[in-house]
PDB file of N, CA, C and O in Angstrom:
ATOM      1  N   MET A   1     110.533 167.288  39.132  1.00  0.00           N
ATOM      2  CA  MET A   1     109.690 167.702  39.924  1.00  0.00           C
ATOM      3  C   MET A   1     110.140 168.339  41.209  1.00  0.00           C
ATOM      4  O   MET A   1     110.509 167.492  42.022  1.00  0.00           O
ATOM      5  N   ASN A   2     110.224 169.635  41.655  1.00  0.00           N
ATOM      6  CA  ASN A   2     110.948 170.199  42.522  1.00  0.00           C
ATOM      7  C   ASN A   2     110.187 169.769  43.937  1.00  0.00           C
ATOM      8  O   ASN A   2     108.984 169.519  43.870  1.00  0.00           O
ATOM      9  N   ARG A   3     110.786 169.689  45.060  1.00  0.00           N
ATOM     10  CA  ARG A   3     110.601 169.294  46.315  1.00  0.00           C
ATOM     11  C   ARG A   3     109.155 169.969  46.782  1.00  0.00           C
ATOM     12  O   ARG A   3     108.299 169.267  47.320  1.00  0.00           O
ATOM     13  N   ASN A   4     108.975 171.199  46.568  1.00  0.00           N
ATOM     14  CA  ASN A   4     107.822 171.937  47.038  1.00  0.00           C
ATOM     15  C   ASN A   4     106.515 171.332  46.283  1.00  0.00           C
ATOM     16  O   ASN A   4     105.504 171.014  46.910  1.00  0.00           O
ATOM     17  N   ILE A   5     106.629 171.217  44.989  1.00  0.00           N
ATOM     18  CA  ILE A   5     105.565 170.618  44.291  1.00  0.00           C
ATOM     19  C   ILE A   5     105.236 169.293  44.654  1.00  0.00           C
ATOM     20  O   ILE A   5     104.069 168.949  44.842  1.00  0.00           O
ATOM     21  N   GLU A   6     106.402 168.374  44.785  1.00  0.00           N
ATOM     22  CA  GLU A   6     106.165 167.070  45.309  1.00  0.00           C
ATOM     23  C   GLU A   6     105.509 166.961  46.680  1.00  0.00           C
ATOM     24  O   GLU A   6     104.593 166.157  46.858  1.00  0.00           O
ATOM     25  N   THR A   7     105.951 167.744  47.642  1.00  0.00           N
ATOM     26  CA  THR A   7     105.039 167.904  48.903  1.00  0.00           C
ATOM     27  C   THR A   7     103.766 168.086  48.786  1.00  0.00           C
ATOM     28  O   THR A   7     102.922 167.401  49.363  1.00  0.00           O
ATOM     29  N   GLU A   8     103.512 169.124  47.949  1.00  0.00           N
ATOM     30  CA  GLU A   8     102.092 169.718  47.784  1.00  0.00           C
ATOM     31  C   GLU A   8     101.106 168.561  47.132  1.00  0.00           C
ATOM     32  O   GLU A   8      99.939 168.327  47.447  1.00  0.00           O
ATOM     33  N   LYS A   9     101.885 167.931  46.172  1.00  0.00           N
ATOM     34  CA  LYS A   9     101.207 166.918  45.591  1.00  0.00           C
ATOM     35  C   LYS A   9     100.715 165.740  46.465  1.00  0.00           C
ATOM     36  O   LYS A   9      99.598 165.226  46.413  1.00  0.00           O
ATOM     37  N   VAL A  10     101.766 165.394  47.294  1.00  0.00           N
ATOM     38  CA  VAL A  10     101.501 164.364  48.329  1.00  0.00           C
ATOM     39  C   VAL A  10     100.403 164.737  49.313  1.00  0.00           C
ATOM     40  O   VAL A  10      99.493 163.964  49.615  1.00  0.00           O
ATOM     41  N   THR A  11     100.537 165.918  49.774  1.00  0.00           N
ATOM     42  CA  THR A  11      99.596 166.563  50.774  1.00  0.00           C
ATOM     43  C   THR A  11      98.115 166.404  50.013  1.00  0.00           C
ATOM     44  O   THR A  11      97.237 165.802  50.632  1.00  0.00           O
ATOM     45  N   ASN A  12      97.872 166.838  48.917  1.00  0.00           N
ATOM     46  CA  ASN A  12      96.741 166.818  48.225  1.00  0.00           C
ATOM     47  C   ASN A  12      96.050 165.283  48.121  1.00  0.00           C
ATOM     48  O   ASN A  12      94.847 165.099  48.307  1.00  0.00           O
ATOM     49  N   ILE A  13      96.957 164.267  47.809  1.00  0.00           N
ATOM     50  CA  ILE A  13      96.825 162.846  47.938  1.00  0.00           C
ATOM     51  C   ILE A  13      96.098 162.611  49.317  1.00  0.00           C
ATOM     52  O   ILE A  13      94.918 162.296  49.469  1.00  0.00           O
ATOM     53  N   ILE A  14      97.126 162.848  50.368  1.00  0.00           N
ATOM     54  CA  ILE A  14      96.641 162.443  51.608  1.00  0.00           C
ATOM     55  C   ILE A  14      95.423 162.939  51.938  1.00  0.00           C
ATOM     56  O   ILE A  14      94.585 162.190  52.441  1.00  0.00           O
ATOM     57  N   LYS A  15      95.137 164.347  51.690  1.00  0.00           N
ATOM     58  CA  LYS A  15      93.848 164.782  51.742  1.00  0.00           C
ATOM     59  C   LYS A  15      92.645 164.067  51.393  1.00  0.00           C
ATOM     60  O   LYS A  15      91.614 163.832  52.022  1.00  0.00           O
ATOM     61  N   ASP A  16      93.099 163.741  50.060  1.00  0.00           N
ATOM     62  CA  ASP A  16      91.716 163.070  49.111  1.00  0.00           C
ATOM     63  C   ASP A  16      92.091 161.724  48.909  1.00  0.00           C
ATOM     64  O   ASP A  16      91.850 161.331  47.768  1.00  0.00           O
ATOM     65  N   TYR A  17      92.667 160.801  49.754  1.00  0.00           N
ATOM     66  CA  TYR A  17      93.059 159.594  49.447  1.00  0.00           C
ATOM     67  C   TYR A  17      92.109 158.539  48.996  1.00  0.00           C
ATOM     68  O   TYR A  17      92.391 157.582  48.275  1.00  0.00           O
ATOM     69  N   LYS A  18      90.831 158.861  49.562  1.00  0.00           N
ATOM     70  CA  LYS A  18      89.640 158.060  49.121  1.00  0.00           C
ATOM     71  C   LYS A  18      89.381 157.953  47.472  1.00  0.00           C
ATOM     72  O   LYS A  18      89.101 156.914  46.875  1.00  0.00           O
ATOM     73  N   SER A  19      89.536 159.220  46.910  1.00  0.00           N
ATOM     74  CA  SER A  19      89.413 159.296  45.554  1.00  0.00           C
ATOM     75  C   SER A  19      90.506 159.280  44.579  1.00  0.00           C
ATOM     76  O   SER A  19      90.335 159.345  43.362  1.00  0.00           O
ATOM     77  N   SER A  20      91.704 159.185  45.207  1.00  0.00           N
ATOM     78  CA  SER A  20      92.966 159.141  44.568  1.00  0.00           C
ATOM     79  C   SER A  20      93.138 158.027  43.828  1.00  0.00           C
ATOM     80  O   SER A  20      92.461 157.033  44.093  1.00  0.00           O
ATOM     81  N   SER A  21      94.051 158.013  42.804  1.00  0.00           N
ATOM     82  CA  SER A  21      94.361 156.691  41.821  1.00  0.00           C
ATOM     83  C   SER A  21      95.094 155.811  42.664  1.00  0.00           C
ATOM     84  O   SER A  21      95.516 156.194  43.756  1.00  0.00           O
ATOM     85  N   ASN A  22      95.286 154.586  42.207  1.00  0.00           N
ATOM     86  CA  ASN A  22      96.293 153.641  42.745  1.00  0.00           C
ATOM     87  C   ASN A  22      97.728 154.128  42.584  1.00  0.00           C
ATOM     88  O   ASN A  22      98.615 153.975  43.425  1.00  0.00           O
ATOM     89  N   LYS A  23      97.866 154.804  41.262  1.00  0.00           N
ATOM     90  CA  LYS A  23      99.152 155.350  40.896  1.00  0.00           C
ATOM     91  C   LYS A  23      99.527 156.473  41.781  1.00  0.00           C
ATOM     92  O   LYS A  23     100.692 156.590  42.161  1.00  0.00           O
ATOM     93  N   ASP A  24      98.499 157.397  42.169  1.00  0.00           N
ATOM     94  CA  ASP A  24      98.807 158.475  43.114  1.00  0.00           C
ATOM     95  C   ASP A  24      99.099 157.881  44.494  1.00  0.00           C
ATOM     96  O   ASP A  24     100.024 158.316  45.179  1.00  0.00           O
ATOM     97  N   LEU A  25      98.240 156.806  44.929  1.00  0.00           N
ATOM     98  CA  LEU A  25      98.526 156.364  46.347  1.00  0.00           C
ATOM     99  C   LEU A  25      99.914 155.803  46.406  1.00  0.00           C
ATOM    100  O   LEU A  25     100.597 156.062  47.397  1.00  0.00           O
ATOM    101  N   ILE A  26     100.414 155.036  45.411  1.00  0.00           N
ATOM    102  CA  ILE A  26     101.683 154.460  45.361  1.00  0.00           C
ATOM    103  C   ILE A  26     102.819 155.600  45.257  1.00  0.00           C
ATOM    104  O   ILE A  26     103.874 155.447  45.871  1.00  0.00           O
ATOM    105  N   TYR A  27     102.608 156.642  44.542  1.00  0.00           N
ATOM    106  CA  TYR A  27     103.483 157.802  44.596  1.00  0.00           C
ATOM    107  C   TYR A  27     103.625 158.417  45.871  1.00  0.00           C
ATOM    108  O   TYR A  27     104.743 158.801  46.216  1.00  0.00           O
ATOM    109  N   ALA A  28     102.446 158.590  46.764  1.00  0.00           N
ATOM    110  CA  ALA A  28     102.540 159.242  48.080  1.00  0.00           C
ATOM    111  C   ALA A  28     103.120 158.136  48.955  1.00  0.00           C
ATOM    112  O   ALA A  28     103.944 158.535  49.778  1.00  0.00           O
ATOM    113  N   MET A  29     102.860 156.824  48.947  1.00  0.00           N
ATOM    114  CA  MET A  29     103.625 155.974  49.929  1.00  0.00           C
ATOM    115  C   MET A  29     105.153 155.976  49.598  1.00  0.00           C
ATOM    116  O   MET A  29     105.961 155.913  50.525  1.00  0.00           O
ATOM    117  N   THR A  30     105.539 156.042  48.388  1.00  0.00           N
ATOM    118  CA  THR A  30     106.862 155.900  48.144  1.00  0.00           C
ATOM    119  C   THR A  30     107.611 157.294  48.556  1.00  0.00           C
ATOM    120  O   THR A  30     108.784 157.269  48.928  1.00  0.00           O
ATOM    121  N   TYR A  31     106.794 158.634  48.460  1.00  0.00           N
ATOM    122  CA  TYR A  31     107.347 159.666  48.982  1.00  0.00           C
ATOM    123  C   TYR A  31     107.484 159.678  50.383  1.00  0.00           C
ATOM    124  O   TYR A  31     108.532 160.051  50.910  1.00  0.00           O
ATOM    125  N   ILE A  32     106.432 159.268  51.077  1.00  0.00           N
ATOM    126  CA  ILE A  32     106.410 159.153  52.593  1.00  0.00           C
ATOM    127  C   ILE A  32     107.346 158.187  53.042  1.00  0.00           C
ATOM    128  O   ILE A  32     107.895 158.420  54.119  1.00  0.00           O
ATOM    129  N   GLN A  33     107.651 157.097  52.399  1.00  0.00           N
ATOM    130  CA  GLN A  33     108.733 156.011  52.948  1.00  0.00           C
ATOM    131  C   GLN A  33     109.849 156.716  52.553  1.00  0.00           C
ATOM    132  O   GLN A  33     110.588 156.755  53.537  1.00  0.00           O
ATOM    133  N   ASN A  34     110.367 157.303  51.608  1.00  0.00           N
ATOM    134  CA  ASN A  34     111.701 157.992  51.451  1.00  0.00           C
ATOM    135  C   ASN A  34     111.881 159.217  52.519  1.00  0.00           C
ATOM    136  O   ASN A  34     112.963 159.332  53.095  1.00  0.00           O
ATOM    137  N   ASP A  35     110.886 160.069  52.762  1.00  0.00           N
ATOM    138  CA  ASP A  35     110.911 161.143  53.761  1.00  0.00           C
ATOM    139  C   ASP A  35     111.115 160.476  55.121  1.00  0.00           C
ATOM    140  O   ASP A  35     111.907 160.998  55.906  1.00  0.00           O
ATOM    141  N   PHE A  36     110.431 159.313  55.472  1.00  0.00           N
ATOM    142  CA  PHE A  36     110.688 158.634  56.550  1.00  0.00           C
ATOM    143  C   PHE A  36     111.963 158.182  56.731  1.00  0.00           C
ATOM    144  O   PHE A  36     112.510 158.338  57.823  1.00  0.00           O
ATOM    145  N   ASN A  37     112.538 157.625  55.785  1.00  0.00           N
ATOM    146  CA  ASN A  37     114.006 156.962  55.878  1.00  0.00           C
ATOM    147  C   ASN A  37     114.929 158.139  56.007  1.00  0.00           C
ATOM    148  O   ASN A  37     115.778 158.084  56.896  1.00  0.00           O
ATOM    149  N   LEU A  38     114.871 159.200  55.228  1.00  0.00           N
ATOM    150  CA  LEU A  38     115.736 160.375  55.347  1.00  0.00           C
ATOM    151  C   LEU A  38     115.489 160.838  56.682  1.00  0.00           C
ATOM    152  O   LEU A  38     116.514 161.050  57.330  1.00  0.00           O
ATOM    153  N   THR A  39     114.417 161.047  57.254  1.00  0.00           N
ATOM    154  CA  THR A  39     114.274 161.666  58.705  1.00  0.00           C
ATOM    155  C   THR A  39     114.937 160.748  59.688  1.00  0.00           C
ATOM    156  O   THR A  39     115.744 161.197  60.502  1.00  0.00           O
ATOM    157  N   LYS A  40     114.619 159.457  59.639  1.00  0.00           N
ATOM    158  CA  LYS A  40     115.365 158.345  60.474  1.00  0.00           C
ATOM    159  C   LYS A  40     117.027 158.606  60.559  1.00  0.00           C
ATOM    160  O   LYS A  40     117.751 158.808  61.534  1.00  0.00           O
ATOM    161  N   GLU A  41     117.303 158.520  59.193  1.00  0.00           N
ATOM    162  CA  GLU A  41     118.904 158.670  59.124  1.00  0.00           C
ATOM    163  C   GLU A  41     119.308 159.895  59.548  1.00  0.00           C
ATOM    164  O   GLU A  41     120.372 159.886  60.167  1.00  0.00           O
ATOM    165  N   THR A  42     118.698 161.105  59.376  1.00  0.00           N
ATOM    166  CA  THR A  42     119.148 162.347  60.072  1.00  0.00           C
ATOM    167  C   THR A  42     119.215 162.323  61.423  1.00  0.00           C
ATOM    168  O   THR A  42     120.185 162.758  62.044  1.00  0.00           O
ATOM    169  N   LEU A  43     118.012 161.726  62.052  1.00  0.00           N
ATOM    170  CA  LEU A  43     117.978 161.649  63.452  1.00  0.00           C
ATOM    171  C   LEU A  43     119.115 160.869  64.174  1.00  0.00           C
ATOM    172  O   LEU A  43     119.650 161.211  65.229  1.00  0.00           O
ATOM    173  N   ILE A  44     119.418 159.679  63.376  1.00  0.00           N
ATOM    174  CA  ILE A  44     120.546 158.714  63.825  1.00  0.00           C
ATOM    175  C   ILE A  44     121.885 159.663  63.696  1.00  0.00           C
ATOM    176  O   ILE A  44     122.636 159.774  64.664  1.00  0.00           O
ATOM    177  N   ASN A  45     122.112 160.245  62.629  1.00  0.00           N
ATOM    178  CA  ASN A  45     123.335 161.065  62.538  1.00  0.00           C
ATOM    179  C   ASN A  45     123.344 162.308  63.676  1.00  0.00           C
ATOM    180  O   ASN A  45     124.388 162.585  64.268  1.00  0.00           O
ATOM    181  N   LEU A  46     122.196 162.966  63.906  1.00  0.00           N
ATOM    182  CA  LEU A  46     122.261 163.941  65.008  1.00  0.00           C
ATOM    183  C   LEU A  46     122.503 163.209  66.315  1.00  0.00           C
ATOM    184  O   LEU A  46     123.204 163.791  67.143  1.00  0.00           O
ATOM    185  N   THR A  47     122.048 162.087  66.591  1.00  0.00           N
ATOM    186  CA  THR A  47     122.177 161.623  67.715  1.00  0.00           C
ATOM    187  C   THR A  47     123.821 161.217  68.011  1.00  0.00           C
ATOM    188  O   THR A  47     124.350 161.293  69.120  1.00  0.00           O
ATOM    189  N   HIS A  48     124.390 160.841  66.950  1.00  0.00           N
ATOM    190  CA  HIS A  48     125.881 160.518  67.076  1.00  0.00           C
ATOM    191  C   HIS A  48     126.582 161.893  67.310  1.00  0.00           C
ATOM    192  O   HIS A  48     127.504 161.955  68.123  1.00  0.00           O
ATOM    193  N   HIS A  49     126.190 162.951  66.651  1.00  0.00           N
ATOM    194  CA  HIS A  49     126.855 164.236  66.573  1.00  0.00           C
ATOM    195  C   HIS A  49     126.661 164.771  68.223  1.00  0.00           C
ATOM    196  O   HIS A  49     127.638 165.226  68.818  1.00  0.00           O
ATOM    197  N   LEU A  50     125.552 164.687  68.774  1.00  0.00           N
ATOM    198  CA  LEU A  50     125.140 165.020  70.080  1.00  0.00           C
ATOM    199  C   LEU A  50     126.171 164.195  71.183  1.00  0.00           C
ATOM    200  O   LEU A  50     126.874 164.729  72.040  1.00  0.00           O
ATOM    201  N   ASP A  51     126.070 163.071  70.960  1.00  0.00           N
ATOM    202  CA  ASP A  51     127.224 162.294  71.692  1.00  0.00           C
ATOM    203  C   ASP A  51     128.455 162.805  71.694  1.00  0.00           C
ATOM    204  O   ASP A  51     128.984 163.153  72.749  1.00  0.00           O
ATOM    205  N   LYS A  52     129.062 162.911  70.511  1.00  0.00           N
ATOM    206  CA  LYS A  52     130.287 163.328  70.359  1.00  0.00           C
ATOM    207  C   LYS A  52     130.699 164.602  71.128  1.00  0.00           C
ATOM    208  O   LYS A  52     131.729 164.733  71.790  1.00  0.00           O
ATOM    209  N   LEU A  53     129.490 165.745  70.887  1.00  0.00           N
ATOM    210  CA  LEU A  53     129.615 166.987  71.503  1.00  0.00           C
ATOM    211  C   LEU A  53     129.687 166.697  73.002  1.00  0.00           C
ATOM    212  O   LEU A  53     130.579 167.188  73.694  1.00  0.00           O
ATOM    213  N   GLU A  54     128.716 165.875  73.511  1.00  0.00           N
ATOM    214  CA  GLU A  54     128.745 165.664  74.927  1.00  0.00           C
ATOM    215  C   GLU A  54     130.167 165.148  75.510  1.00  0.00           C
ATOM    216  O   GLU A  54     130.679 165.611  76.528  1.00  0.00           O
ATOM    217  N   ILE A  55     130.714 164.145  74.734  1.00  0.00           N
ATOM    218  CA  ILE A  55     132.098 163.678  75.165  1.00  0.00           C
ATOM    219  C   ILE A  55     133.163 164.834  75.253  1.00  0.00           C
ATOM    220  O   ILE A  55     133.913 164.973  76.218  1.00  0.00           O
ATOM    221  N   ALA A  56     133.151 165.582  74.235  1.00  0.00           N
ATOM    222  CA  ALA A  56     133.975 166.906  73.999  1.00  0.00           C
ATOM    223  C   ALA A  56     133.836 167.741  75.090  1.00  0.00           C
ATOM    224  O   ALA A  56     134.821 168.113  75.727  1.00  0.00           O
ATOM    225  N   TYR A  57     132.637 168.092  75.384  1.00  0.00           N
ATOM    226  CA  TYR A  57     132.310 169.050  76.546  1.00  0.00           C
ATOM    227  C   TYR A  57     132.714 168.438  77.835  1.00  0.00           C
ATOM    228  O   TYR A  57     133.354 169.117  78.637  1.00  0.00           O
ATOM    229  N   ASN A  58     132.395 167.222  78.097  1.00  0.00           N
ATOM    230  CA  ASN A  58     132.949 166.673  79.354  1.00  0.00           C
ATOM    231  C   ASN A  58     134.464 166.561  79.575  1.00  0.00           C
ATOM    232  O   ASN A  58     134.997 166.625  80.683  1.00  0.00           O
ATOM    233  N   ILE A  59     135.064 166.397  78.480  1.00  0.00           N
ATOM    234  CA  ILE A  59     136.489 166.263  78.516  1.00  0.00           C
ATOM    235  C   ILE A  59     137.087 167.804  78.891  1.00  0.00           C
ATOM    236  O   ILE A  59     137.858 167.978  79.834  1.00  0.00           O
ATOM    237  N   ILE A  60     136.694 168.711  78.158  1.00  0.00           N
ATOM    238  CA  ILE A  60     137.086 170.210  78.352  1.00  0.00           C
ATOM    239  C   ILE A  60     136.651 170.604  79.702  1.00  0.00           C
ATOM    240  O   ILE A  60     137.417 171.305  80.363  1.00  0.00           O
ATOM    241  N   LEU A  61     135.383 170.200  80.256  1.00  0.00           N
ATOM    242  CA  LEU A  61     134.962 170.601  81.636  1.00  0.00           C
ATOM    243  C   LEU A  61     136.117 170.051  82.542  1.00  0.00           C
ATOM    244  O   LEU A  61     136.819 170.798  83.225  1.00  0.00           O
ATOM    245  N   LYS A  62     136.254 168.780  82.501  1.00  0.00           N
ATOM    246  CA  LYS A  62     137.086 168.108  83.328  1.00  0.00           C
ATOM    247  C   LYS A  62     138.536 168.864  83.452  1.00  0.00           C
ATOM    248  O   LYS A  62     139.155 169.003  84.506  1.00  0.00           O
ATOM    249  N   GLU A  63     138.929 169.299  82.223  1.00  0.00           N
ATOM    250  CA  GLU A  63     140.272 169.907  82.307  1.00  0.00           C
ATOM    251  C   GLU A  63     139.962 171.165  83.042  1.00  0.00           C
ATOM    252  O   GLU A  63     140.542 171.370  84.108  1.00  0.00           O
ATOM    253  N   TYR A  64     139.224 171.907  82.644  1.00  0.00           N
ATOM    254  CA  TYR A  64     138.838 173.200  83.191  1.00  0.00           C
ATOM    255  C   TYR A  64     138.636 173.118  84.828  1.00  0.00           C
ATOM    256  O   TYR A  64     139.027 173.973  85.622  1.00  0.00           O
ATOM    257  N   GLU A  65     138.030 172.058  85.112  1.00  0.00           N
ATOM    258  CA  GLU A  65     137.730 171.961  86.556  1.00  0.00           C
ATOM    259  C   GLU A  65     139.104 171.634  87.389  1.00  0.00           C
ATOM    260  O   GLU A  65     139.313 172.016  88.541  1.00  0.00           O
ATOM    261  N   SER A  66     139.866 170.972  86.709  1.00  0.00           N
ATOM    262  CA  SER A  66     141.206 170.531  87.315  1.00  0.00           C
ATOM    263  C   SER A  66     142.167 171.825  87.356  1.00  0.00           C
ATOM    264  O   SER A  66     143.029 171.960  88.225  1.00  0.00           O
ATOM    265  N   ARG A  67     141.962 172.652  86.452  1.00  0.00           N
ATOM    266  CA  ARG A  67     142.988 173.673  86.520  1.00  0.00           C
ATOM    267  C   ARG A  67     142.446 174.804  87.461  1.00  0.00           C
ATOM    268  O   ARG A  67     143.278 175.540  87.992  1.00  0.00           O
ATOM    269  N   THR A  68     141.092 174.998  87.711  1.00  0.00           N
ATOM    270  CA  THR A  68     140.547 176.004  88.773  1.00  0.00           C
ATOM    271  C   THR A  68     140.621 175.560  89.935  1.00  0.00           C
ATOM    272  O   THR A  68     140.628 176.373  90.859  1.00  0.00           O
ATOM    273  N   LYS A  69     140.685 174.389  90.162  1.00  0.00           N
ATOM    274  CA  LYS A  69     140.821 173.666  91.559  1.00  0.00           C
ATOM    275  C   LYS A  69     142.358 173.763  92.178  1.00  0.00           C
ATOM    276  O   LYS A  69     142.670 173.815  93.368  1.00  0.00           O
ATOM    277  N   GLN A  70     143.319 173.771  90.890  1.00  0.00           N
ATOM    278  CA  GLN A  70     144.590 173.893  91.524  1.00  0.00           C
ATOM    279  C   GLN A  70     144.962 175.215  91.770  1.00  0.00           C
ATOM    280  O   GLN A  70     145.770 175.481  92.661  1.00  0.00           O
ATOM    281  N   ASN A  71     144.364 176.213  90.945  1.00  0.00           N
ATOM    282  CA  ASN A  71     144.608 177.744  91.223  1.00  0.00           C
ATOM    283  C   ASN A  71     143.729 178.494  92.006  1.00  0.00           C
ATOM    284  O   ASN A  71     143.894 179.677  92.307  1.00  0.00           O
ATOM    285  N   GLY A  72     142.684 177.701  92.367  1.00  0.00           N
ATOM    286  CA  GLY A  72     141.508 178.390  93.165  1.00  0.00           C
ATOM    287  C   GLY A  72     141.648 178.192  94.703  1.00  0.00           C
ATOM    288  O   GLY A  72     140.809 178.671  95.466  1.00  0.00           O
TER     289      GLY A  72
END
C-alpha cells in the first residue's frame, strides 16, 4: 500500500475511531507509532546537523574576524 493511501486510511480511522474495528485501530496505532518514531529520529538528526552547522559557522566567523581586525 502506498504512503498516501495509508495516510488516508489512518485519517479515516481517526475521524471515525468509535465505529472502527479493532483491527483498524491496531493498524492506526501502529502507523502513528511508526510515524512518531520516524519524526523523532528525524528531529534528533536535524538537531545534530544544526549543532554541526553552528560550530562550523563559529569557526569561520572567528577566522574572518581575526583577519579583518588585522587588516582593518
